[in-house]
C-alpha positions as CSV (number, residue, x, y, z in Angstrom):
1,M,0.0,0.0,0.0
2,E,3.0,2.3,0.3
3,I,3.1,2.5,-3.5
4,N,0.7,5.2,-4.7
5,S,0.5,3.8,-8.2
6,D,-1.0,0.6,-6.9
7,I,-3.7,2.5,-5.1
8,Y,-4.6,4.6,-8.1
9,S,-4.6,1.5,-10.3
10,L,-7.0,-0.3,-7.9
11,A,-9.2,2.8,-7.5
12,N,-9.5,3.3,-11.3
13,Y,-10.2,-0.4,-11.8
14,G,-12.9,-0.3,-9.1
15,L,-14.6,2.9,-10.4
16,K,-14.8,1.5,-13.9
17,L,-16.2,-1.8,-12.7
18,I,-18.9,0.0,-10.7
19,E,-19.9,2.2,-13.6
20,Q,-20.0,-0.8,-16.0
21,N,-22.2,-2.9,-13.7
22,S,-24.8,-0.5,-12.6
23,H,-27.4,1.3,-14.7
24,D,-28.9,3.2,-11.8
25,L,-25.7,4.5,-10.2
26,K,-25.7,8.1,-8.9
27,C,-22.2,8.1,-7.3
28,A,-19.5,5.9,-5.7
29,E,-16.5,6.3,-3.5
30,F,-13.4,4.3,-2.7
31,F,-11.6,4.9,0.6
32,F,-8.1,3.5,1.1
33,E,-6.4,3.5,4.5
34,K,-3.1,2.3,5.9
35,N,-2.4,2.3,9.6
36,T,0.8,1.3,11.4
37,Y,0.6,1.3,15.2
38,I,2.2,0.6,18.5
39,S,0.1,-0.1,21.6
40,I,1.3,-0.7,25.1
41,E,-1.0,-1.2,28.1
42,I,-0.2,-1.0,31.9
43,E,-2.2,-2.8,34.5
44,E,-1.3,-2.9,38.2
45,N,1.8,-0.8,37.3
46,S,3.4,-3.3,35.0
47,V,3.2,-3.9,31.3
48,K,0.1,-6.0,30.6
49,N,0.2,-6.0,26.8
50,S,2.3,-4.7,24.0
51,E,1.6,-4.8,20.3
52,T,2.8,-3.5,17.0
53,G,0.9,-4.0,13.7
54,E,-0.6,-2.8,10.6
55,D,-4.3,-2.4,9.5
56,N,-4.6,-1.8,5.8
57,G,-7.9,-1.8,3.9
58,V,-10.4,-0.4,1.5
59,S,-14.1,0.4,1.5
60,I,-16.6,1.2,-1.2
61,R,-19.8,3.2,-1.0
62,V,-22.3,3.1,-3.9
63,I,-25.5,5.1,-4.0
64,N,-28.2,4.9,-6.7
65,N,-30.6,7.5,-8.0
66,Q,-33.1,6.7,-5.3
67,G,-30.5,7.3,-2.5
68,A,-30.2,3.6,-1.6
69,L,-26.7,2.8,-0.2
70,G,-24.4,-0.2,-0.6
71,F,-21.3,-0.6,1.5
72,A,-18.5,-3.1,1.6
73,F,-14.9,-3.3,2.9
74,S,-11.9,-5.6,3.0
75,N,-8.4,-5.7,4.4
76,K,-7.0,-7.1,1.2
77,L,-5.8,-4.9,-1.6
78,E,-6.1,-7.0,-4.7
79,K,-8.0,-6.9,-8.0
80,K,-9.8,-10.0,-7.1
81,T,-10.9,-8.4,-3.8
82,M,-12.1,-5.3,-5.7
83,D,-14.3,-7.5,-7.9
84,N,-15.9,-9.1,-4.9
85,L,-16.3,-5.7,-3.1
86,C,-18.0,-4.1,-6.0
87,K,-20.4,-7.0,-6.5
88,T,-21.3,-7.0,-2.8
89,A,-21.8,-3.3,-2.6
90,L,-24.0,-3.2,-5.7
91,K,-26.1,-6.1,-4.4
92,M,-26.7,-4.2,-1.1
93,M,-27.5,-1.0,-3.0
94,N,-30.1,-2.8,-5.2
95,V,-31.9,-4.1,-2.2
96,G,-31.3,-1.1,0.0
97,T,-33.9,1.4,1.3
98,P,-34.4,4.5,-0.9
99,D,-33.4,7.7,0.8
100,P,-34.9,10.9,-0.7
101,D,-32.7,13.0,1.6
102,F,-29.4,11.9,0.0
103,H,-28.1,14.6,-2.3
104,D,-24.6,13.6,-3.6
105,L,-21.0,12.8,-2.7
106,P,-18.6,15.8,-2.7
107,S,-17.2,17.0,-6.0
108,S,-13.5,17.6,-6.6
109,F,-11.8,20.6,-5.0
110,Q,-9.2,22.9,-6.6
111,N,-7.5,23.9,-3.4
112,Y,-6.9,22.4,0.0
113,P,-5.6,24.3,3.1
114,L,-2.0,24.2,4.1
115,V,-1.8,22.7,7.6
116,N,1.7,22.1,9.0
117,G,2.9,19.6,11.6
118,L,0.4,16.8,11.0
119,Y,3.2,14.3,10.2
120,D,6.3,13.5,12.2
121,K,8.8,11.2,10.4
122,E,10.5,10.4,13.8
123,L,7.1,9.1,15.1
124,K,6.5,7.0,12.0
125,A,9.9,5.4,12.5
126,L,9.3,4.7,16.2
127,Q,10.0,1.2,17.4
128,L,8.5,-0.7,20.3
129,E,11.7,-0.5,22.3
130,D,11.7,3.3,22.1
131,S,8.0,3.4,23.1
132,L,8.8,1.4,26.3
133,D,10.8,4.4,27.6
134,Y,7.6,6.4,28.0
135,I,5.9,3.5,29.8
136,N,8.9,2.9,32.1
137,T,8.8,6.5,33.2
138,L,5.1,6.0,34.3
139,I,6.0,2.8,36.2
140,E,9.1,4.2,37.9
141,V,7.3,7.3,39.3
142,C,4.5,5.1,40.7
143,D,7.0,2.6,42.2
144,N,8.9,5.4,43.9
145,D,6.0,7.1,45.6
146,E,5.1,6.0,49.0
147,L,1.3,6.7,48.6
148,A,0.9,5.2,45.1
149,I,-0.4,1.7,45.2
150,S,-1.3,1.0,41.6
151,Q,-1.5,2.4,38.1
152,S,-3.1,1.7,34.7
153,G,-2.2,3.5,31.6
154,S,-1.3,3.3,27.9
155,F,1.0,4.4,25.2
156,I,-0.4,4.5,21.6
157,S,1.3,5.7,18.4
158,N,-0.1,5.7,14.9
159,Y,0.9,6.5,11.4
160,S,-1.9,6.6,8.8
161,K,-2.2,7.3,5.1
162,T,-5.5,7.9,3.4
163,N,-6.6,8.0,-0.3
164,I,-10.1,8.9,-1.3
165,F,-11.6,8.7,-4.8
166,N,-15.1,9.1,-6.1
167,T,-17.1,9.3,-9.3
168,N,-17.5,13.0,-9.0
169,G,-13.8,13.5,-9.8
170,L,-12.5,13.8,-6.3
171,E,-9.0,12.4,-5.7
172,V,-7.1,13.3,-2.5
173,S,-4.4,11.7,-0.3
174,G,-2.7,12.6,2.9
175,K,-0.7,11.2,5.8
176,E,-0.5,12.0,9.5
177,T,0.9,10.7,12.8
178,S,-0.3,10.8,16.3
179,C,0.7,9.5,19.8
180,S,-0.9,9.5,23.2
181,L,0.0,8.7,26.8
182,S,-2.3,8.2,29.8
183,S,-1.9,7.5,33.5
184,H,-4.5,6.5,36.0
185,I,-3.0,6.3,39.5
186,I,-4.5,5.1,42.8
187,V,-3.1,6.3,46.0
188,E,-3.8,5.2,49.6
189,D,-3.5,7.1,52.9
190,K,-1.3,4.9,55.1
191,T,-3.2,5.9,58.3
192,N,-6.9,5.5,57.5
193,K,-6.5,3.4,54.3
194,E,-8.6,5.9,52.3
195,T,-7.9,5.6,48.6
196,S,-8.3,8.1,45.7
197,F,-7.4,8.2,42.0
198,G,-6.0,10.8,39.6
199,Y,-6.0,10.7,35.8
200,E,-4.1,12.6,33.1
201,W,-3.5,12.1,29.4
202,Q,-1.7,13.8,26.5
203,S,-2.1,13.5,22.8
204,E,0.3,14.9,20.2
205,R,1.2,14.8,16.5
206,S,5.0,14.7,17.3
207,I,6.7,12.2,19.6
208,K,9.0,14.9,21.0
209,A,6.0,16.8,22.4
210,L,5.0,13.9,24.6
211,N,6.0,14.3,28.2
212,A,5.7,11.2,30.3
213,L,7.0,12.7,33.5
214,N,4.5,15.5,33.3
215,V,1.6,13.1,32.6
216,V,2.3,10.8,35.5
217,N,3.2,13.5,38.0
218,T,0.0,15.4,37.2
219,A,-2.1,12.2,37.7
220,L,-0.3,11.5,41.0
221,L,-0.8,15.1,42.3
222,E,-4.5,14.9,41.4
223,A,-4.9,11.6,43.2
224,K,-3.2,13.0,46.4
225,R,-5.3,16.2,46.2
226,N,-8.4,14.1,46.4
227,L,-7.5,12.3,49.7
228,H,-9.2,13.2,53.0
229,R,-12.5,14.1,51.3
230,K,-15.1,16.1,53.2
231,K,-18.9,16.1,53.2
232,I,-20.6,19.5,52.9
233,S,-24.2,20.8,53.2
234,N,-26.4,21.9,50.4
235,M,-25.5,25.3,48.9
236,K,-26.1,27.6,45.9
237,V,-22.7,29.1,45.1
238,P,-20.2,30.0,42.4
239,L,-18.8,27.0,40.5
240,I,-15.3,27.1,39.1
241,L,-14.8,24.6,36.2
242,S,-11.3,23.4,35.7
243,P,-10.3,22.8,32.0
244,K,-11.3,19.1,32.5
245,G,-14.6,20.2,34.0
246,A,-15.2,22.6,31.2
247,I,-14.6,19.8,28.7
248,Q,-17.1,17.6,30.5
249,L,-19.9,20.1,31.0
250,I,-19.4,22.4,28.0
251,L,-17.3,21.1,25.1
252,R,-18.3,17.4,24.9
253,P,-22.0,18.1,25.3
254,L,-21.7,20.8,22.6
255,A,-19.9,18.5,20.3
256,S,-22.9,16.2,20.4
257,A,-25.5,19.0,20.2
258,I,-24.0,20.7,17.1
259,N,-23.8,17.4,15.2
260,G,-25.9,18.0,12.1
261,E,-27.5,14.6,12.2
262,S,-28.4,14.8,15.9
263,F,-29.8,18.3,15.2
264,Q,-31.9,17.3,12.2
265,Y,-33.4,14.4,14.2
266,K,-34.3,16.9,17.0
267,R,-32.4,14.9,19.5
268,N,-30.7,17.6,21.5
269,F,-31.2,20.7,23.7
270,L,-30.1,23.2,21.1
271,V,-32.9,22.5,18.6
272,D,-34.7,25.8,17.7
273,K,-31.9,27.8,19.4
274,R,-30.0,28.8,16.3
275,D,-29.4,32.5,15.8
276,E,-30.3,33.0,19.5
277,Q,-28.4,34.2,22.6
278,I,-27.9,31.0,24.6
279,G,-25.2,32.1,26.9
280,S,-23.0,34.8,28.5
281,K,-21.3,37.2,26.1
282,L,-18.0,35.7,27.4
283,L,-18.8,32.4,25.7
284,N,-17.0,31.9,22.4
285,I,-16.6,28.5,20.8
286,E,-15.1,27.4,17.4
287,D,-14.3,24.2,15.6
288,N,-11.0,24.8,13.9
289,G,-9.4,22.1,11.8
290,L,-6.6,24.3,10.5
291,I,-4.3,24.7,13.6
292,D,-0.7,23.7,12.8
293,G,0.3,20.6,14.7
294,A,-3.0,20.1,16.5
295,V,-4.3,16.6,17.1
296,G,-7.8,17.5,15.7
297,S,-6.4,19.2,12.6
298,A,-6.5,17.8,9.1
299,I,-6.3,18.9,5.5
300,F,-9.5,17.1,4.5
301,D,-12.2,15.2,6.3
302,G,-13.3,11.6,5.9
303,E,-15.0,12.3,2.5
304,G,-12.2,14.4,1.1
305,V,-13.8,17.8,1.8
306,P,-11.3,20.6,2.9
307,C,-11.3,21.2,6.6
308,K,-12.2,24.7,7.9
309,N,-12.3,27.1,10.9
310,K,-15.9,27.4,11.9
311,K,-17.4,29.7,14.6
312,I,-20.1,27.9,16.6
313,I,-21.0,30.3,19.4
314,E,-20.0,34.0,19.2
315,K,-20.4,36.2,22.3
316,G,-23.0,33.8,23.6
317,K,-25.0,33.6,20.4
318,F,-25.5,30.2,18.8
319,L,-24.8,31.0,15.2
320,K,-27.1,29.9,12.4
321,T,-24.1,28.4,10.7
322,G,-22.9,26.7,13.9
323,L,-23.7,23.1,13.0
324,L,-21.1,20.5,11.9
325,H,-22.0,18.6,8.7
326,N,-20.8,15.8,6.5
327,S,-22.0,15.6,2.9
328,Y,-25.3,13.8,3.7
329,T,-26.6,16.2,6.4
330,A,-25.3,19.2,4.5
331,G,-27.2,18.0,1.4
332,K,-30.3,17.5,3.5
333,E,-30.1,21.1,4.6
334,G,-29.2,22.5,1.2
335,I,-25.8,23.7,2.1
336,E,-22.1,22.7,1.6
337,S,-20.4,20.2,3.9
338,T,-18.5,21.9,6.7
339,G,-15.6,19.3,6.4
340,N,-16.6,17.3,9.5
341,A,-17.1,13.9,8.0
342,A,-15.4,11.5,10.5
343,R,-14.4,7.8,10.0
344,S,-13.1,5.6,12.7
345,S,-11.6,3.4,10.0
346,Y,-12.0,2.2,6.5
347,S,-14.6,-0.3,7.8
348,S,-17.1,2.4,8.7
349,I,-19.2,4.9,6.7
350,P,-18.7,8.6,7.5
351,S,-20.4,10.0,10.6
352,I,-19.9,13.6,12.0
353,G,-17.2,14.7,14.3
354,S,-15.5,17.9,15.6
355,T,-11.9,18.8,14.7
356,N,-10.3,21.0,17.3
357,L,-13.2,22.2,19.5
358,I,-12.0,25.3,21.3
359,M,-13.5,27.4,24.0
360,R,-11.6,30.7,23.8
361,N,-9.8,31.7,26.9
362,G,-10.5,35.1,28.5
363,D,-8.2,37.6,30.2
364,T,-8.8,37.0,33.9
365,P,-6.1,35.1,35.9
366,L,-7.3,32.1,37.8
367,T,-6.3,33.6,41.1
368,E,-8.3,36.7,40.3
369,M,-11.3,34.5,39.4
370,I,-11.3,32.7,42.8
371,K,-10.1,35.4,45.2
372,D,-13.6,36.9,45.9
373,V,-15.3,33.5,46.3
374,K,-16.4,33.4,50.0
375,E,-17.9,29.9,49.5
376,G,-17.8,27.9,46.3
377,I,-16.9,24.7,44.5
378,L,-14.0,23.8,42.2
379,F,-15.3,21.2,39.8
380,D,-12.8,18.9,38.0
381,Y,-14.3,15.6,37.2
382,T,-17.6,13.6,37.2
383,G,-18.4,10.1,36.0
384,D,-21.8,11.2,34.8
385,N,-22.9,12.9,31.6
386,P,-25.5,15.5,30.7
387,N,-28.7,14.5,29.0
388,I,-28.1,15.8,25.5
389,S,-31.9,15.7,24.7
390,T,-32.9,18.1,27.5
391,G,-29.6,19.6,28.6
392,D,-30.2,18.6,32.2
393,F,-27.2,17.4,34.3
394,S,-27.2,15.8,37.7
395,G,-24.1,14.0,38.7
396,L,-21.7,13.1,41.4
397,I,-18.5,15.3,41.7
398,L,-15.8,12.7,41.8
399,H,-13.0,15.3,41.8
400,G,-13.7,18.7,43.3
401,N,-12.8,21.0,46.1
402,L,-14.5,23.4,48.5
403,I,-13.5,27.0,48.0
404,L,-13.5,29.2,51.2
405,N,-12.5,32.9,51.2
406,G,-10.7,32.7,47.9
407,E,-8.7,29.5,48.9
408,I,-9.0,26.0,47.5
409,K,-9.7,23.7,50.5
410,E,-10.6,20.1,51.1
411,P,-11.7,17.7,48.4
412,L,-15.4,16.8,48.3
413,N,-17.2,13.6,49.4
414,E,-20.7,12.6,48.4
415,T,-21.4,15.9,46.7
416,M,-23.6,16.3,43.6
417,I,-24.3,19.1,41.2
418,G,-27.6,19.8,39.4
419,I,-27.9,22.3,36.5
420,N,-29.3,22.7,33.0
421,L,-26.6,23.4,30.4
422,L,-28.3,26.4,29.1
423,D,-28.5,27.9,32.6
424,L,-24.8,27.1,32.9
425,Y,-23.9,28.9,29.7
426,K,-26.0,32.0,30.7
427,N,-24.5,32.2,34.2
428,I,-20.8,32.3,33.1
429,S,-19.3,35.3,34.7
430,S,-15.6,34.9,34.1
431,I,-13.2,32.9,31.9
432,S,-9.5,32.5,32.7
433,K,-6.6,33.4,30.5
434,E,-5.0,30.0,31.5
435,F,-6.1,27.0,29.4
436,K,-5.2,23.4,28.8
437,I,-5.3,21.3,25.7
438,Y,-6.4,17.7,25.9
439,G,-6.1,16.1,22.4
440,S,-8.6,18.0,20.2
441,L,-10.3,19.8,23.1
442,H,-9.1,23.3,24.3
443,A,-10.6,24.7,27.5
444,P,-9.9,27.4,30.1
445,Y,-11.2,27.7,33.7
446,V,-14.8,28.9,33.8
447,R,-16.7,30.6,36.6
448,V,-20.4,30.0,36.8
449,E,-22.7,31.7,39.2
450,N,-25.6,30.4,41.3
451,V,-25.1,26.6,40.9
452,Q,-27.1,24.2,43.0
453,I,-24.9,21.9,45.0
454,I,-26.3,18.9,46.9
455,G,-24.1,17.9,49.9
456,G,-23.8,14.6,51.7
457,L,-24.4,16.2,55.2
458,N,-28.1,16.7,54.4
């Protein structure tokens, strides 16, 4: 699959075969993908599994004039395989359900954006032995800490190359690399045997940007900070979302809510809210696939459409153009795709996904944001998720701290939070200039007023 001429030859052969064998064909697409990966897993602070491998394959989509879809895929790249794939996909199309909402696959594009830093040749050449250095750093830090009793985690690196062809003249190819490291550490207080955990992760395009020591030490510090938890009473107070908290209660729910398919099926809390003020004027969110070196960036999406920088919420207003689309949902709405077709692999048809989802940071230092809080809550992590249909959230604060007179105090025990996401957006009163990046999600600290907290003392 490294040889481009082989890919082009197979694609041309497949496209001709499809066109010759279907009299009702509207459009067709071939998606080729090569992945080379390294995966190492830690359990109980030792290497549980390590693996290197390749996953190469091709898929075909065919759609007839009634919108019926046929799809097939294979991990073999041979002419004989292409024959079987085309026959299978056409059979599925011929018995498929007509879809009047299907418009067309993308046409060819004259220009694609220039996005630097998506490919690291050093990461592509990485060997398993080199990768173990990152894992050994995690293990060593856990072994040498008197409170740490266990750790799970992982190292993953990936090189991928993609080629997309369709009957509308689209031909595009690209390559990229990525790597990630995670640490989940459990600590125990030696006196009362209370345990707690901390979690941290990092994803990058370049192997040199990965910092194992920072990842494991951050996870360890978070675990220790959550020891000696304290029950509190019910209160209605300011809530400070950490970047992780802002990702959980703002960015991830929004990523689902601005999905064009979810929106068109009226499955989420932002339906009928386009072009309306839904939050504080401090709230600004964009989906930007063009940031150099960012994990969520790409030159083109899973259908070959150029990626873009799209504003979603501007000064609290949910923009009319603030939805993410692939070619299907865009055609259904009568607009162009936003370049957000997402594929987990060649074995799946395109869904919709965000690129780099960014909540813009403000200009207030975190210390300034907290200093006048007489009583409040720092929210870092919950194991619960908001209801995307209604926007309601009620969940246990697994990692959070009491704030008293501008100082962060004890971690919380048996404490819950209840709020509707639209109320959360509207009650944002301050956004920090500090921010963190977790993979494709960028978030600052966020202060929210008048949040209902349910304490374990009541």
